[in-house]
C-alpha positions as a Python dict, from the first residue, in 0.01 Angstrom:
ca = {
    (1, 'M'): (0, 0, 0),
    (2, 'S'): (362, -59, -125),
    (3, 'T'): (572, 242, -184),
    (4, 'S'): (614, 144, -556),
    (5, 'M'): (215, 172, -582),
    (6, 'Q'): (184, 493, -432),
    (7, 'E'): (119, 819, -645),
    (8, 'P'): (407, 973, -848),
    (9, 'I'): (591, 1274, -706),
    (10, 'V'): (506, 1563, -931),
    (11, 'V'): (793, 1814, -1004),
    (12, 'A'): (783, 2136, -1221),
    (13, 'C'): (1081, 2350, -1337),
    (14, 'A'): (1113, 2615, -1587),
    (15, 'A'): (1378, 2708, -1826),
    (16, 'D'): (1488, 2848, -2160),
    (17, 'D'): (1798, 2722, -2348),
    (18, 'F'): (2038, 2918, -2145),
    (19, 'F'): (1940, 2748, -1843),
    (20, 'A'): (1921, 2377, -1975),
    (21, 'M'): (2254, 2268, -1814),
    (22, 'P'): (2143, 2409, -1490),
    (23, 'L'): (1791, 2250, -1520),
    (24, 'A'): (1968, 1909, -1574),
    (25, 'V'): (2151, 1962, -1264),
    (26, 'T'): (1835, 2049, -1089),
    (27, 'T'): (1615, 1769, -1211),
    (28, 'F'): (1914, 1496, -1202),
    (29, 'S'): (2009, 1576, -835),
    (30, 'A'): (1610, 1559, -726),
    (31, 'F'): (1612, 1200, -911),
    (32, 'K'): (1956, 1100, -761),
    (33, 'N'): (1831, 1145, -423),
    (34, 'L'): (1453, 1031, -475),
    (35, 'N'): (1358, 716, -287),
    (36, 'P'): (1417, 439, -561),
    (37, 'Q'): (1085, 295, -513),
    (38, 'R'): (910, 625, -629),
    (39, 'R'): (846, 733, -967),
    (40, 'M'): (855, 1111, -1086),
    (41, 'V'): (648, 1307, -1317),
    (42, 'L'): (857, 1613, -1437),
    (43, 'F'): (682, 1895, -1608),
    (44, 'I'): (932, 2161, -1763),
    (45, 'L'): (792, 2494, -1861),
    (46, 'D'): (985, 2525, -2181),
    (47, 'G'): (1110, 2862, -2239),
    (48, 'G'): (1277, 2767, -2577),
    (49, 'I'): (1512, 2481, -2506),
    (50, 'S'): (1673, 2331, -2812),
    (51, 'A'): (1612, 1991, -2947),
    (52, 'V'): (1981, 1923, -2907),
    (53, 'N'): (1945, 2017, -2497),
    (54, 'Q'): (1620, 1839, -2484),
    (55, 'K'): (1798, 1520, -2598),
    (56, 'K'): (2080, 1563, -2353),
    (57, 'L'): (1844, 1626, -2060),
    (58, 'L'): (1652, 1311, -2155),
    (59, 'Q'): (1967, 1106, -2197),
    (60, 'T'): (2025, 1234, -1824),
    (61, 'L'): (1739, 1103, -1658),
    (62, 'D'): (1604, 756, -1617),
    (63, 'S'): (1304, 711, -1816),
    (64, 'S'): (1185, 419, -1638),
    (65, 'R'): (1134, 601, -1326),
    (66, 'I'): (1039, 955, -1456),
    (67, 'D'): (793, 1069, -1709),
    (68, 'V'): (910, 1406, -1868),
    (69, 'H'): (635, 1628, -2026),
    (70, 'W'): (767, 1943, -2216),
    (71, 'I'): (485, 2195, -2171),
    (72, 'K'): (428, 2562, -2310),
    (73, 'P'): (155, 2811, -2219),
    (74, 'T'): (-137, 2802, -2503),
    (75, 'A'): (-176, 3119, -2726),
    (76, 'D'): (-477, 3199, -2497),
    (77, 'Q'): (-268, 3177, -2207),
    (78, 'I'): (11, 3387, -2327),
    (79, 'K'): (-244, 3647, -2444),
    (80, 'A'): (-423, 3662, -2119),
    (81, 'T'): (-107, 3687, -1944),
    (82, 'L'): (-14, 3969, -2156),
    (83, 'M'): (-317, 4147, -2094),
    (84, 'K'): (-279, 4094, -1714),
    (85, 'C'): (99, 4203, -1708),
    (86, 'K'): (90, 4492, -1990),
    (87, 'A'): (248, 4723, -1767),
    (88, 'S'): (527, 4527, -1634),
    (89, 'N'): (861, 4539, -1777),
    (90, 'H'): (963, 4194, -1733),
    (91, 'P'): (927, 3919, -2016),
    (92, 'I'): (616, 3677, -1983),
    (93, 'S'): (858, 3387, -1920),
    (94, 'T'): (891, 3541, -1553),
    (95, 'Y'): (515, 3444, -1504),
    (96, 'Y'): (542, 3077, -1609),
    (97, 'R'): (525, 2935, -1255),
    (98, 'L'): (212, 3112, -1202),
    (99, 'L'): (53, 2940, -1486),
    (100, 'L'): (123, 2588, -1352),
    (101, 'P'): (-247, 2525, -1228),
    (102, 'A'): (-359, 2603, -1577),
    (103, 'I'): (-93, 2414, -1767),
    (104, 'V'): (-54, 2100, -1565),
    (105, 'P'): (-335, 1838, -1631),
    (106, 'P'): (-607, 1852, -1355),
    (107, 'Q'): (-575, 1520, -1243),
    (108, 'Y'): (-263, 1652, -1071),
    (109, 'K'): (-356, 1803, -743),
    (110, 'K'): (-34, 1912, -602),
    (111, 'V'): (330, 2019, -743),
    (112, 'I'): (680, 2052, -614),
    (113, 'Y'): (810, 2362, -795),
    (114, 'L'): (1196, 2394, -818),
    (115, 'D'): (1382, 2688, -963),
    (116, 'S'): (1647, 2569, -1211),
    (117, 'D'): (1939, 2719, -1013),
    (118, 'T'): (1878, 2474, -725),
    (119, 'V'): (2062, 2145, -626),
    (120, 'V'): (1859, 1878, -456),
    (121, 'E'): (2050, 1721, -155),
    (122, 'Q'): (1752, 1535, 1),
    (123, 'D'): (1462, 1268, -75),
    (124, 'L'): (1190, 1488, -239),
    (125, 'E'): (977, 1239, -112),
    (126, 'Q'): (991, 1407, 252),
    (127, 'L'): (887, 1736, 96),
    (128, 'W'): (578, 1565, -87),
    (129, 'N'): (456, 1413, 211),
    (130, 'Q'): (436, 1751, 406),
    (131, 'D'): (87, 1850, 505),
    (132, 'L'): (-26, 2163, 347),
    (133, 'K'): (-302, 2211, 640),
    (134, 'G'): (-521, 2398, 394),
    (135, 'N'): (-270, 2628, 288),
    (136, 'A'): (-244, 2705, -83),
    (137, 'L'): (120, 2644, -72),
    (138, 'L'): (409, 2577, 140),
    (139, 'A'): (767, 2749, 118),
    (140, 'V'): (1069, 2865, 306),
    (141, 'Q'): (1077, 3241, 454),
    (142, 'D'): (1350, 3428, 285),
    (143, 'Q'): (1675, 3410, 490),
    (144, 'A'): (1749, 3763, 410),
    (145, 'I'): (1480, 3888, 653),
    (146, 'G'): (1640, 4072, 929),
    (147, 'K'): (1963, 4154, 750),
    (148, 'D'): (1927, 4246, 377),
    (149, 'L'): (1531, 4258, 327),
    (150, 'D'): (1295, 4416, 549),
    (151, 'V'): (956, 4305, 439),
    (152, 'V'): (743, 4603, 551),
    (153, 'E'): (985, 4854, 422),
    (154, 'H'): (1016, 4676, 74),
    (155, 'F'): (640, 4670, 8),
    (156, 'E'): (590, 5019, 175),
    (157, 'S'): (826, 5152, -108),
    (158, 'I'): (613, 4991, -375),
    (159, 'I'): (270, 5017, -231),
    (160, 'P'): (256, 5257, 48),
    (161, 'E'): (-89, 5272, 132),
    (162, 'S'): (-149, 4869, 88),
    (163, 'S'): (-353, 4725, 400),
    (164, 'E'): (-218, 4386, 289),
    (165, 'I'): (141, 4520, 433),
    (166, 'E'): (1, 4451, 812),
    (167, 'K'): (-139, 4119, 702),
    (168, 'I'): (215, 4004, 581),
    (169, 'G'): (418, 4133, 879),
    (170, 'H'): (747, 3999, 854),
    (171, 'R'): (659, 3683, 664),
    (172, 'Y'): (808, 3686, 305),
    (173, 'L'): (860, 3368, 112),
    (174, 'N'): (1125, 3276, -121),
    (175, 'S'): (942, 3139, -445),
    (176, 'G'): (1249, 2897, -557),
    (177, 'V'): (1096, 2619, -386),
    (178, 'L'): (726, 2582, -339),
    (179, 'V'): (475, 2297, -277),
    (180, 'M'): (165, 2427, -451),
    (181, 'D'): (-208, 2301, -382),
    (182, 'L'): (-302, 2316, -781),
    (183, 'E'): (-678, 2256, -664),
    (184, 'K'): (-664, 2554, -419),
    (185, 'W'): (-489, 2755, -689),
    (186, 'R'): (-747, 2672, -954),
    (187, 'Q'): (-1053, 2700, -719),
    (188, 'N'): (-965, 3046, -579),
    (189, 'H'): (-813, 3187, -925),
    (190, 'V'): (-479, 3270, -734),
    (191, 'A'): (-291, 3304, -1051),
    (192, 'D'): (-517, 3571, -1181),
    (193, 'S'): (-516, 3768, -857),
    (194, 'A'): (-135, 3749, -873),
    (195, 'L'): (-117, 3865, -1254),
    (196, 'K'): (-349, 4136, -1173),
    (197, 'F'): (-136, 4245, -879),
    (198, 'I'): (172, 4253, -1103),
    (199, 'N'): (-21, 4476, -1377),
    (200, 'D'): (-129, 4719, -1082),
    (201, 'H'): (219, 4751, -961),
    (202, 'P'): (456, 4752, -1256),
    (203, 'D'): (776, 4847, -1050),
    (204, 'L'): (765, 4523, -844),
    (205, 'P'): (1151, 4409, -827),
    (206, 'Y'): (1058, 4038, -791),
    (207, 'P'): (726, 4036, -982),
    (208, 'D'): (569, 3696, -938),
    (209, 'Q'): (777, 3636, -596),
    (210, 'D'): (640, 3971, -460),
    (211, 'A'): (268, 3909, -614),
    (212, 'I'): (250, 3569, -438),
    (213, 'N'): (354, 3718, -93),
    (214, 'M'): (76, 3964, -108),
    (215, 'V'): (-201, 3769, -283),
    (216, 'L'): (-133, 3479, -55),
    (217, 'A'): (-9, 3672, 252),
    (218, 'D'): (-189, 3448, 506),
    (219, 'Q'): (-232, 3132, 298),
    (220, 'W'): (98, 2979, 319),
    (221, 'G'): (279, 2755, 549),
    (222, 'E'): (632, 2764, 635),
    (223, 'L'): (870, 2480, 543),
    (224, 'D'): (1214, 2390, 738),
    (225, 'P'): (1465, 2648, 590),
    (226, 'K'): (1683, 2344, 496),
    (227, 'W'): (1439, 2296, 190),
    (228, 'N'): (1565, 2631, 22),
    (229, 'Q'): (1892, 2741, 143),
    (230, 'I'): (1971, 3087, -26),
    (231, 'Y'): (2307, 3261, -24),
    (232, 'A'): (2205, 3497, 248),
    (233, 'I'): (2268, 3249, 557),
    (234, 'Y'): (2655, 3291, 449),
    (235, 'S'): (2620, 3650, 500),
    (236, 'Y'): (2563, 3624, 871),
    (237, 'D'): (2853, 3628, 1128),
    (238, 'S'): (2694, 3379, 1352),
    (239, 'Y'): (2369, 3231, 1452),
    (240, 'Q'): (2325, 3544, 1689),
    (241, 'D'): (2311, 3763, 1398),
    (242, 'S'): (2071, 3551, 1216),
    (243, 'P'): (1696, 3490, 1250),
    (244, 'Y'): (1785, 3148, 1378),
    (245, 'D'): (1845, 2953, 1709),
    (246, 'K'): (2213, 2807, 1688),
    (247, 'T'): (2081, 2443, 1608),
    (248, 'T'): (1860, 2558, 1319),
    (249, 'Y'): (2139, 2813, 1205),
    (250, 'L'): (2410, 2535, 1195),
    (251, 'E'): (2186, 2262, 1039),
    (252, 'L'): (2092, 2525, 763),
    (253, 'L'): (2455, 2611, 703),
    (254, 'Q'): (2594, 2263, 706),
    (255, 'H'): (2314, 2038, 587),
    (256, 'P'): (2081, 2193, 340),
    (257, 'F'): (1814, 1980, 169),
    (258, 'I'): (1817, 2213, -140),
    (259, 'I'): (2083, 2442, -218),
    (260, 'H'): (1960, 2761, -410),
    (261, 'Y'): (2214, 2974, -588),
    (262, 'T'): (2048, 3304, -560),
    (263, 'T'): (2342, 3529, -639),
    (264, 'R'): (2562, 3580, -935),
    (265, 'P'): (2792, 3465, -1064),
    (266, 'K'): (2635, 3110, -1068),
    (267, 'P'): (2842, 2800, -1026),
    (268, 'W'): (2843, 2771, -1405),
    (269, 'G'): (2949, 3134, -1438),
    (270, 'K'): (3290, 3283, -1399),
    (271, 'N'): (3462, 3357, -1067),
    (272, 'C'): (3173, 3214, -873),
    (273, 'V'): (3241, 3217, -476),
    (274, 'H'): (2951, 3039, -349),
    (275, 'P'): (3074, 2791, -77),
    (276, 'R'): (2870, 2508, -228),
    (277, 'A'): (2950, 2551, -581),
    (278, 'D'): (3116, 2210, -587),
    (279, 'R'): (2787, 2041, -531),
    (280, 'F'): (2658, 2188, -858),
    (281, 'F'): (2970, 2018, -1051),
    (282, 'H'): (2907, 1711, -838),
    (283, 'Y'): (2573, 1645, -1012),
    (284, 'L'): (2702, 1822, -1332),
    (285, 'D'): (2955, 1510, -1390),
    (286, 'Q'): (2678, 1273, -1367),
    (287, 'T'): (2482, 1458, -1650),
    (288, 'A'): (2514, 1444, -2029),
    (289, 'W'): (2719, 1751, -1960),
    (290, 'K'): (3007, 1564, -1782),
    (291, 'G'): (3307, 1722, -1787),
    (292, 'W'): (3197, 2096, -1907),
    (293, 'R'): (3397, 2368, -1695),
    (294, 'N'): (3366, 2749, -1765),
    (295, 'N'): (3689, 2769, -1967),
    (296, 'A'): (3786, 3049, -2189),
    (297, 'L'): (3593, 2922, -2475),
    (298, 'N'): (3259, 2845, -2279),
    (299, 'Y'): (3278, 3173, -2124),
    (300, 'T'): (3286, 3348, -2435),
    (301, 'T'): (3025, 3148, -2573),
    (302, 'T'): (2807, 3215, -2270),
    (303, 'L'): (2853, 3599, -2330),
    (304, 'V'): (2747, 3563, -2667),
    (305, 'R'): (2425, 3388, -2598),
    (306, 'R'): (2354, 3600, -2300),
    (307, 'G'): (2382, 3902, -2544),
    (308, 'V'): (2143, 3720, -2800),
    (309, 'R'): (1903, 3623, -2490),
    (310, 'R'): (1884, 4001, -2401),
    (311, 'V'): (1827, 4126, -2731),
    (312, 'K'): (1547, 3885, -2803),
    (313, 'T'): (1407, 3961, -2441),
    (314, 'S'): (1415, 4365, -2549),
    (315, 'V'): (1256, 4248, -2893),
    (316, 'F'): (978, 4023, -2723),
    (317, 'K'): (904, 4309, -2451),
    (318, 'Q'): (834, 4555, -2726),
    (319, 'F'): (618, 4312, -2927),
    (320, 'S'): (419, 4223, -2596),
    (321, 'R'): (357, 4598, -2556),
    (322, 'L'): (238, 4646, -2881),
    (323, 'L'): (-2, 4321, -2887),
    (324, 'S'): (-151, 4425, -2545),
    (325, 'R'): (-222, 4782, -2707),
    (326, 'E'): (-392, 4586, -2986),
    (327, 'L'): (-581, 4354, -2770),
    (328, 'T'): (-725, 4645, -2559),
    (329, 'A'): (-804, 4884, -2858),
}
């Protein structure tokens, strides 16, 4: 079968209007480095992206090779999520990626999920072709392991008597880049289990990521760490201080497949010091946001928008709690 006749590569991202521009960089960089013979189906979990920014994103992407679908959870899905996460202090949009198996049409069996603060530097066809080997998902182990994050201590502080800790050991995935077997998630009701776990443990610092790690403790396969280079790799003095051998460490440091801007400020923020922030602007200047830089006006606008978003999030939290109480009354 020719490459052009193969199934499309299915990608999903989530963003609100505040992340519309970074989303454009993530999706454009994925498209730019994709095998030109392959098509992409892109699902955008829309957390409130304006019509103006939707138009700019569509102008950025090649519609002859990419089918873009704007999707939102249904009212019933939102209601069910509120019921399961009523004790959590995080906004419902935090859990959108967990709803992917229910939101993405059933004809799609697999999806690559990308956080909208990533830059793709490699052909996603290589990631798409990874063998899941019966696992519910593939991911990269968090590179802070052994330095900033002790998994056992992290979970013992939240759930001190959990029998799952022994099963997890020191394997803790970063959920910013995932290859998800949607059929397994659907059949095993993984999202329901994760949402229940979040509700039972409202103090989780990284709700969906922690829940995925617990619920799928022994059901995920490890990807080459280059598929999700997080900032922690730059905090090691040398490979001897890291969890990697010398070759893996240098490859991850110098030739990442996906750059994940996990710290603040992000490249589009003020005073970003990330060593690869320039790669964000390399792709940004090939989008409909070409030439955008964080000058005084843009910085002030960003601060105002961030303040508005925080107020909206706070109001939504209160509404969510009131609604969940009414639903359980």
